[in-house]
MIVEX-133877 format. One record per residue: x, y, z of N, C-alpha, C, O in turn; residue in three letters; residue number from 1. Coordinates in nm, 2 decimals. Layout:
      nx      ny      nz     cax     cay     caz      cx      cy      cz      ox      oy      oz  residuo  num
       X       Y       Z       X       Y       Z       X       Y       Z       X       Y       Z      ala  NUM
...
//
This chain:
      nx      ny      nz     cax     cay     caz      cx      cy      cz      ox      oy      oz  residuo  num
    7.34    8.91   11.98    7.48    8.92   11.94    7.54    9.08   12.01    7.50    9.19   11.98      met    1
    7.65    9.05   12.09    7.68    9.19   12.16    7.85    9.28   12.10    7.94    9.35   12.15      asn    2
    7.83    9.24   11.98    7.90    9.35   11.89    7.89    9.40   11.80    7.78    9.36   11.76      his    3
    7.94    9.49   11.69    7.90    9.59   11.61    7.97    9.63   11.49    8.03    9.73   11.50      lys    4
    7.97    9.54   11.36    8.03    9.56   11.24    8.07    9.69   11.23    8.00    9.77   11.29      val    5
    8.18    9.74   11.16    8.22    9.88   11.13    8.19    9.83   10.95    8.16    9.72   10.89      val    6
    8.21    9.93   10.92    8.18    9.93   10.75    8.18   10.09   10.67    8.07   10.15   10.66      gln    7
    8.27   10.13   10.65    8.26   10.25   10.53    8.32   10.27   10.42    8.44   10.26   10.37      thr    8
    8.25   10.31   10.39    8.28   10.31   10.16    8.43   10.40   10.17    8.51   10.35   10.09      asp    9
    8.48   10.52   10.26    8.61   10.54   10.22    8.73   10.45   10.28    8.83   10.52   10.29      lys   10
    8.74   10.35   10.31    8.82   10.26   10.27    8.78   10.12   10.23    8.66   10.08   10.23      ala   11
    8.87   10.06   10.20    8.85    9.91   10.07    8.77    9.81   10.17    8.79    9.75   10.28      pro   12
    8.67    9.84   10.04    8.57    9.71   10.08    8.69    9.55   10.13    8.79    9.54   10.07      ala   13
    8.66    9.48   10.19    8.70    9.37   10.24    8.74    9.25   10.09    8.68    9.24    9.99      ala   14
    8.85    9.18   10.14    8.86    9.13   10.03    8.85    9.01   10.04    8.87    8.94    9.95      ile   15
    8.80    8.95   10.19    8.77    8.82   10.25    8.68    8.78   10.30    8.58    8.85   10.27      gly   16
    8.64    8.68   10.38    8.54    8.66   10.45    8.59    8.78   10.63    8.65    8.69   10.70      pro   17
    8.60    8.85   10.68    8.64    8.99   10.71    8.55    9.12   10.70    8.52    9.17   10.59      tyr   18
    8.53    9.16   10.83    8.51    9.31   10.84    8.61    9.38   10.86    8.71    9.33   10.93      ser   19
    8.61    9.51   10.81    8.67    9.62   10.81    8.71    9.67   11.01    8.81    9.73   11.06      gln   20
    8.65    9.64   11.05    8.65    9.62   11.19    8.51    9.61   11.28    8.39    9.62   11.25      ala   21
    8.56    9.57   11.40    8.42    9.51   11.50    8.44    9.59   11.63    8.54    9.62   11.70      val   22
    8.33    9.62   11.64    8.36    9.69   11.77    8.31    9.65   11.93    8.19    9.64   11.93      ile   23
    8.36    9.61   12.04    8.27    9.49   12.15    8.36    9.57   12.26    8.48    9.58   12.28      his   24
    8.21    9.62   12.35    8.25    9.67   12.47    8.38    9.80   12.46    8.48    9.81   12.53      asn   25
    8.31    9.90   12.32    8.40   10.00   12.37    8.54    9.98   12.29    8.61   10.08   12.27      asn   26
    8.57    9.86   12.25    8.69    9.85   12.20    8.64    9.81   12.04    8.54    9.73   12.00      val   27
    8.78    9.92   11.92    8.77    9.87   11.86    8.88    9.80   11.76    8.99    9.86   11.75      val   28
    8.86    9.66   11.68    8.91    9.60   11.69    8.94    9.60   11.53    8.85    9.55   11.46      tyr   29
    9.04    9.65   11.46    9.08    9.72   11.31    9.17    9.59   11.27    9.29    9.56   11.30      cys   30
    9.04    9.47   11.15    9.17    9.44   11.02    9.28    9.49   11.01    9.32    9.60   11.05      ser   31
    9.31    9.39   10.96    9.46    9.47   10.92    9.40    9.51   10.78    9.35    9.43   10.70      gly   32
    9.42    9.68   10.74    9.43    9.73   10.61    9.56    9.76   10.54    9.65    9.82   10.60      gln   33
    9.57    9.71   10.40    9.73    9.75   10.33    9.66    9.83   10.24    9.54    9.85   10.27      ile   34
    9.72    9.88   10.13    9.71   10.01   10.06    9.65   10.01    9.95    9.71   10.05    9.84      pro   35
    9.54    9.97    9.96    9.44    9.98    9.86    9.42   10.12    9.83    9.47   10.20    9.92      leu   36
    9.37   10.17    9.73    9.26   10.26    9.72    9.14   10.25    9.74    9.13   10.13    9.74      asp   37
    9.04   10.30    9.77    8.89   10.24    9.83    8.81   10.29    9.70    8.71   10.23    9.65      pro   38
    8.88   10.44    9.63    8.77   10.42    9.45    8.79   10.27    9.38    8.70   10.19    9.35      asp   39
    8.92   10.26    9.37    8.96   10.16    9.25    8.99   10.00    9.28    8.97    9.90    9.20      thr   40
    9.05    9.99    9.41    9.05    9.88    9.49    9.21    9.82    9.41    9.24    9.70    9.41      met   41
    9.26    9.91    9.37    9.41    9.87    9.28    9.52    9.91    9.43    9.51   10.01    9.50      asn   42
    9.59    9.81    9.46    9.78    9.88    9.52    9.81   10.04    9.47    9.80   10.08    9.36      val   43
    9.85   10.12    9.56    9.87   10.24    9.52   10.03   10.23    9.52   10.11   10.19    9.61      val   44
   10.05   10.28    9.39   10.24   10.29    9.34   10.34   10.36    9.44   10.29   10.39    9.55      asp   45
   10.48   10.40    9.41   10.55   10.48    9.52   10.58   10.44    9.62   10.57   10.52    9.72      gly   46
   10.63   10.27    9.64   10.72   10.22    9.75   10.66   10.23    9.86   10.54   10.24    9.86      gly   47
   10.73   10.23    9.95   10.68   10.11   10.06   10.62   10.31   10.16   10.54   10.31   10.25      val   48
   10.66   10.41   10.13   10.63   10.50   10.20   10.50   10.59   10.13   10.45   10.67   10.21      glu   49
   10.43   10.57   10.00   10.33   10.59   10.01   10.21   10.47   10.04   10.09   10.50   10.06      ala   50
   10.25   10.36   10.02   10.18   10.24   10.02   10.15   10.23   10.19   10.04   10.18   10.20      gln   51
   10.24   10.26   10.35   10.24   10.34   10.44   10.11   10.44   10.47   10.03   10.43   10.57      thr   52
   10.10   10.51   10.40   10.02   10.66   10.41    9.90   10.62   10.35    9.80   10.70   10.36      lys   53
    9.88   10.50   10.29    9.73   10.45   10.23    9.74   10.38   10.32    9.65   10.40   10.39      gln   54
    9.82   10.29   10.36    9.72   10.21   10.47    9.71   10.27   10.58    9.66   10.18   10.64      val   55
    9.71   10.37   10.66    9.68   10.48   10.75    9.62   10.53   10.73    9.54   10.54   10.83      met   56
    9.59   10.62   10.59    9.48   10.68   10.55    9.36   10.60   10.60    9.27   10.64   10.68      glu   57
    9.36   10.45   10.51    9.21   10.41   10.54    9.18   10.37   10.66    9.07   10.37   10.70      asn   58
    9.31   10.32   10.74    9.32   10.27   10.87    9.21   10.40   10.98    9.14   10.38   11.08      met   59
    9.24   10.53   10.90    9.18   10.68   11.00    9.05   10.68   10.94    8.96   10.71   11.02      lys   60
    9.01   10.65   10.79    8.86   10.63   10.79    8.80   10.48   10.88    8.70   10.50   10.96      glu   61
    8.83   10.40   10.87    8.77   10.29   10.98    8.74   10.34   11.10    8.63   10.33   11.14      val   62
    8.84   10.40   11.19    8.84   10.47   11.31    8.72   10.57   11.30    8.61   10.57   11.36      leu   63
    8.77   10.64   11.24    8.63   10.73   11.25    8.50   10.69   11.23    8.41   10.75   11.29      leu   64
    8.48   10.59   11.15    8.34   10.56   11.11    8.28   10.42   11.25    8.17   10.36   11.27      glu   65
    8.46   10.41   11.33    8.41   10.36   11.46    8.36   10.43   11.54    8.28   10.38   11.62      ala   66
    8.39   10.56   11.55    8.37   10.69   11.64    8.41   10.68   11.72    8.36   10.67   11.83      gly   67
    8.60   10.68   11.67    8.75   10.66   11.72    8.86   10.74   11.64    8.83   10.78   11.52      thr   68
    8.99   10.76   11.69    9.07   10.82   11.58    9.20   10.79   11.66    9.20   10.72   11.76      asn   69
    9.29   10.82   11.60    9.41   10.74   11.64    9.48   10.78   11.77    9.57   10.72   11.83      phe   70
    9.42   10.89   11.80    9.46   10.90   11.92    9.39   10.83   12.04    9.41   10.85   12.16      gly   71
    9.29   10.73   11.98    9.26   10.64   12.11    9.32   10.51   12.08    9.28   10.42   12.15      lys   72
    9.43   10.45   11.97    9.44   10.37   11.97    9.55   10.28   12.02    9.65   10.28   11.94      val   73
    9.57   10.21   12.12    9.65   10.14   12.21    9.70   10.04   12.14    9.75    9.97   12.24      ile   74
    9.73    9.98   12.03    9.83    9.88   12.00    9.79    9.87   11.86    9.68    9.89   11.82      lys   75
    9.92    9.82   11.76    9.90    9.81   11.61   10.00    9.73   11.58   10.08    9.72   11.68      cys   76
   10.02    9.67   11.50   10.05    9.51   11.46   10.08    9.54   11.29   10.01    9.53   11.19      thr   77
   10.24    9.57   11.32   10.28    9.59   11.17   10.32    9.48   11.09   10.38    9.39   11.14      ile   78
   10.31    9.48   10.94   10.34    9.36   10.86   10.40    9.44   10.74   10.35    9.52   10.66      tyr   79
   10.57    9.38   10.76   10.67    9.41   10.59   10.67    9.28   10.54   10.66    9.18   10.60      leu   80
   10.70    9.32   10.39   10.78    9.21   10.34   10.94    9.29   10.36   11.02    9.23   10.29      asp   81
   10.96    9.34   10.38   11.12    9.34   10.35   11.14    9.47   10.43   11.11    9.59   10.41      asp   82
   11.24    9.37   10.61   11.24    9.49   10.70   11.36    9.57   10.71   11.39    9.63   10.81      met   83
   11.44    9.57   10.57   11.53    9.68   10.49   11.42    9.78   10.50   11.46    9.90   10.52      gly   84
   11.30    9.77   10.49   11.19    9.97   10.50   11.17    9.99   10.58   11.09   10.08   10.58      asp   85
   11.20    9.92   10.72   11.11    9.94   10.82   11.15   10.09   10.87   11.05   10.14   10.92      phe   86
   11.30   10.18   10.86   11.27   10.34   10.89   11.20   10.42   10.79   11.19   10.54   10.81      ala   87
   11.14   10.38   10.66   11.10   10.44   10.61   10.95   10.46   10.60   10.88   10.56   10.56      lys   88
   10.90   10.29   10.66   10.77   10.27   10.68   10.75   10.41   10.83   10.70   10.52   10.82      met   89
   10.81   10.35   10.95   10.84   10.40   11.07   10.83   10.55   11.05   10.76   10.60   11.14      asn   90
   10.89   10.65   10.92   10.90   10.79   10.91   10.75   10.83   10.96   10.71   10.90   11.05      glu   91
   10.67   10.72   10.82   10.52   10.75   10.77   10.45   10.69   10.87   10.33   10.71   10.82      val   92
   10.43   10.61   10.99   10.36   10.57   11.05   10.38   10.68   11.20   10.29   10.71   11.27      tyr   93
   10.47   10.70   11.20   10.48   10.79   11.32   10.41   10.88   11.35   10.37   10.92   11.47      ser   94
   10.39   10.95   11.18   10.32   11.10   11.15   10.18   11.11   11.20   10.13   11.21   11.24      ser   95
   10.11   11.00   11.22   10.04   10.94   11.24    9.97   10.98   11.39    9.86   11.03   11.41      tyr   96
   10.06   10.96   11.49   10.07   10.94   11.59   10.12   11.07   11.71   10.22   11.14   11.70      phe   97
   10.05   11.08   11.79   10.16   11.21   11.88   10.27   11.16   11.98   10.34   11.06   11.99      gly   98
   10.25   11.27   12.06   10.35   11.25   12.21   10.39   11.09   12.25   10.50   11.03   12.25      glu   99
   10.28   11.05   12.28   10.26   10.89   12.32   10.18   10.83   12.25   10.06   10.81   12.27      asn  100
   10.27   10.78   12.13   10.19   10.65   12.05   10.17   10.50   12.08   10.24   10.47   12.18      pro  101
   10.13   10.45   12.05   10.05   10.28   12.11   10.20   10.19   12.11   10.32   10.22   12.08      pro  102
   10.15   10.08   12.15   10.22    9.96   12.19   10.23    9.93   11.99   10.17    9.98   11.89      ala  103
   10.32    9.83   12.02   10.33    9.81   11.89   10.42    9.69   11.87   10.51    9.67   11.94      arg  104
   10.37    9.60   11.74   10.54    9.46   11.71   10.50    9.51   11.55   10.39    9.53   11.51      glu  105
   10.66    9.51   11.47   10.65    9.56   11.37   10.69    9.38   11.31   10.81    9.35   11.34      ala  106
   10.64    9.27   11.23   10.68    9.13   11.22   10.74    9.16   11.00   10.69    9.24   10.92      ile  107
   10.85    9.07   11.00   10.87    9.09   10.86   10.81    8.98   10.82   10.79    8.90   10.91      ala  108
   10.76    8.92   10.69   10.68    8.82   10.65   10.71    8.79   10.52   10.76    8.87   10.44      val  109
   10.69    8.65   10.48   10.79    8.65   10.35   10.67    8.74   10.21   10.72    8.81   10.13      glu  110
   10.54    8.73   10.20   10.44    8.79   10.13   10.30    8.86   10.19   10.25    8.80   10.29      thr  111
   10.27    8.93   10.15   10.15    9.03   10.21   10.03    8.97   10.10   10.06    8.91    9.99      leu  112
    9.89    9.00   10.18    9.77    9.01   10.04    9.82    9.09    9.88    9.93    9.15    9.88      pro  113
    9.77    9.10    9.80    9.79    9.12    9.67    9.97    9.14    9.65   10.03    9.14    9.54      lys  114
   10.04    9.15    9.79   10.24    9.10    9.71   10.26    9.28    9.73   10.34    9.35    9.69      asn  115
   10.14    9.32    9.83   10.18    9.47    9.87   10.31    9.48    9.99   10.35    9.37   10.02      val  116
   10.35    9.56   10.04   10.46    9.57   10.07   10.44    9.61   10.27   10.53    9.60   10.35      met  117
   10.30    9.66   10.32   10.30    9.67   10.43   10.14    9.62   10.44   10.05    9.58   10.36      val  118
   10.14    9.63   10.57   10.02    9.59   10.64    9.96    9.63   10.79   10.05    9.63   10.87      glu  119
    9.86    9.65   10.83    9.87    9.74   10.95    9.72    9.69   11.05    9.62    9.74   11.00      val  120
    9.71    9.66   11.11    9.59    9.64   11.22    9.62    9.74   11.32    9.73    9.80   11.35      ser  121
    9.49    9.76   11.38    9.48    9.85   11.52    9.40    9.76   11.63    9.34    9.66   11.60      cys  122
    9.40    9.83   11.79    9.28    9.80   11.84    9.30    9.98   11.98    9.39   10.03   12.04      val  123
    9.13   10.02   11.94    9.16   10.13   12.00    9.06   10.14   12.09    9.03   10.02   12.10      ala  124
    8.97   10.24   12.20    8.86   10.25   12.20    8.75   10.37   12.16    8.76   10.45   12.07      tyr  125
    8.68   10.34   12.24    8.60   10.45   12.17    8.58   10.54   12.32    8.52   10.65   12.32      ile  126
//
């Protein structure tokens, strides 16, 4: 096997047959994070801002476990259950990146796991 599975208790455990992230050739492929509190595995309250913050904090922990950080993220995919929340999500999301944010797309979907409002995945390098 020429890839490494990333797992940390500081982010929510996988709720299905997937890994939090996988490293292959110094590229980190992070699975989509939803706004679960890693200690309770409950969805956080507080609207899309609070949910986006929890998603990004969860992703930060996975990236750190993989040996990288938001400064090395090259691509994100964002899923929203309501594109009307785009501006609120974007305000929180953008606070995690510097002057040169990664490429990304934001997609509106009908529903997300556990009926959350936002999910984000990313690709980074080490």
